[in-house]
Each structure stands twice: as C-alpha cells, then as structure tokens.
C-alpha positions, 0 to 999 in steps of 0.5 A: 634894154626894156625893164620889167617888174615881176608880179606873182599872184596876178590874177587878182587882189593885192597882185592885180591892183598892183600891176594896174598901179604900176600900168599908170606909172608906164612900167612894163609888166610880167605877170604870173598866175595859175588862171589863164583867163584872167591873166589874159583879161587883165593885160587886155585892160592894161593895154586897153588903157596904155598901149605902149605898154609891154604885159607878158604872161605866164600861167604857172603853178608855183605850188610846184619846185620845178614850175618856179625854177622853169619861169625863172629860167625863161625870164632871164631875157627881161632885164628886171628891176622888181620882183613882187613874191605875192602868189599865196594863200592862207588857210583857217583851221585848227592844227590837229584838222587842217586838210594836210594837202593843203597845208603842204600846197601852201608850204610849196607856195607861201616859203618853198616859190618865194624863197626860190625866187628870191634866192635866184634875183638875189644871185643874178640883181645883188649889183643892180638897182632893183627891187625884191618885195615879199608879201607877208601879212599882219599874221608873219608878225603876230599870231591868229588863233585858226591859222597858226600855220599860215601865220608860220608860213608868213612868219618865214617870208618875214624873217627871210625878207629882214635877214635878208635886208641885212645881209643886203646892206651889210655886203654892199648889194645894191639892189634891195629887200622889202616886205610887205605885211597887210592886214585883213584885205578884201580879196579872195582869201576868205574864200581859199581860206576857208574852202567856200566859194563866199566870203563875208568880209563886214560879218568877219572883220571890223575893218579891213583893206580894198585890195587898191588901197593894197597896191597903194600901199606897196607902191609907198614901199617900193618908193622909200628906203625902208624895210617894211611896210606893216598895217598897224593891227590896233589902229589900221594904219599903214607903216613904213619902218626898219626891220622889226626882228631882233637882229645879232650885228657880228 
C-alpha cells in the first residue's frame, strides 16, 4: 500500500517548499490549503519533475473545525507516514486593539485545527512508525512585542507537542511527535500579520531565513530522533534538541 505525507498550509511558504523537498525524496503527498489555484500549480510543478508520484490536493479552510473533521475522515483511506500541521498565521497588533474576528480565526487555525488533527492522528497511528510534526515558532518559546496573542497560540503548539512527545514515549507508542520552531522566515506571514499587500523583511528584520531553508530544517528534524527543531533568535542557528519546557514525571 502506498504511503503519504500530509502537509497543511501547503499553498505557500514553508508548506510549499516542504512539499517540494519531500517530493525530491520520492514521497507521495496529500496537500491541504485554502487556495486551490496555488495547490494545483504546486501539484503540476511536482508532477512535472516526478511523474511517478501521487499527489492528492484538498481545498479547505481549516479555521472551521467542521472542515477539519471532514478532511481527516476523507483521508482515512490513505496510509499516512507523516502528518505536518503547518497551516497557521500571525497577527501584529496590541491586545487592546486587535481585530477579534481575526484573533478568533487565528486561534481556530493555530490551536483548534492542529489539536484536532493531532488527536485523531495519534488515535489512529499510535502503534505505527508515523511522525507528527507541528509547526510552532521561535515566538512559541519567547514573547515578541506586538504579537502577544500569536505567541500565546504558538506557546500552546510548543507545549502541546512537547507534552505529547513525553506522553507517547511513556506509553510505548511507535509514533513520534515533533515541533519545528522557525524564527523570522520570508513568507506571506508578514503580509497576513499586518493586513498589508506588501511586507519588507529587509526593513523589519536584521536576519531571516527563506522558506526553502526552513523546509531543509524541517527535513533535518524529520530525520532525527529529537523532539524540537528550533531557530535560535540570537545566533539564528538551527538546533535540534530534546523537549525544552519543564515536564513533571510520575
């Protein structure tokens, strides 16, 4: 039976580059995103170079929890070797002036969708050699001014995934849970976070990575036996490590 790697938020940025990177390894893909035109373009690009691969696309807004359950049920017919929860977005605003409609959508996507997918995947793949990788942020390990709510959502992702990593190990699971924490990465993130049509990364950051570089870091995490892949804010080096947050062992 063919196996697949699922990537959410695959139409741009890290998800887009990760899809191409896994394709180069000969992996079949299930790609999920809101923008069908971009998904179709990515699929065509991959199949032009790797015609032997199977690439399944699903157009879906994952900020709606009902869609999350529906998509997961539809994918039960596939054997999934890795699930990468990459879909998410940020918001640059003060808590007192943030747009609550946008904030609620961000929480639904960054936290709810990721938790639902992770939970269902653990239930089905606990005893299989599968990998769950949740995309957090360096802002999921340190608080960034003007992005408090976004950081809080990513702290959740980091804590949830590290806790799941411990839980799986303690209960003899074959599957692994890992968390990737990028720092500034040149994607559409800046535009979405500021609600602008353009965003100058050179003007706003002294250093940043490209989406392709982060996809390479993602593969390093995927290949490792470590739980955390984190970009250090000071050195901007990518480091693999055991869980970072304190954990109470019984």
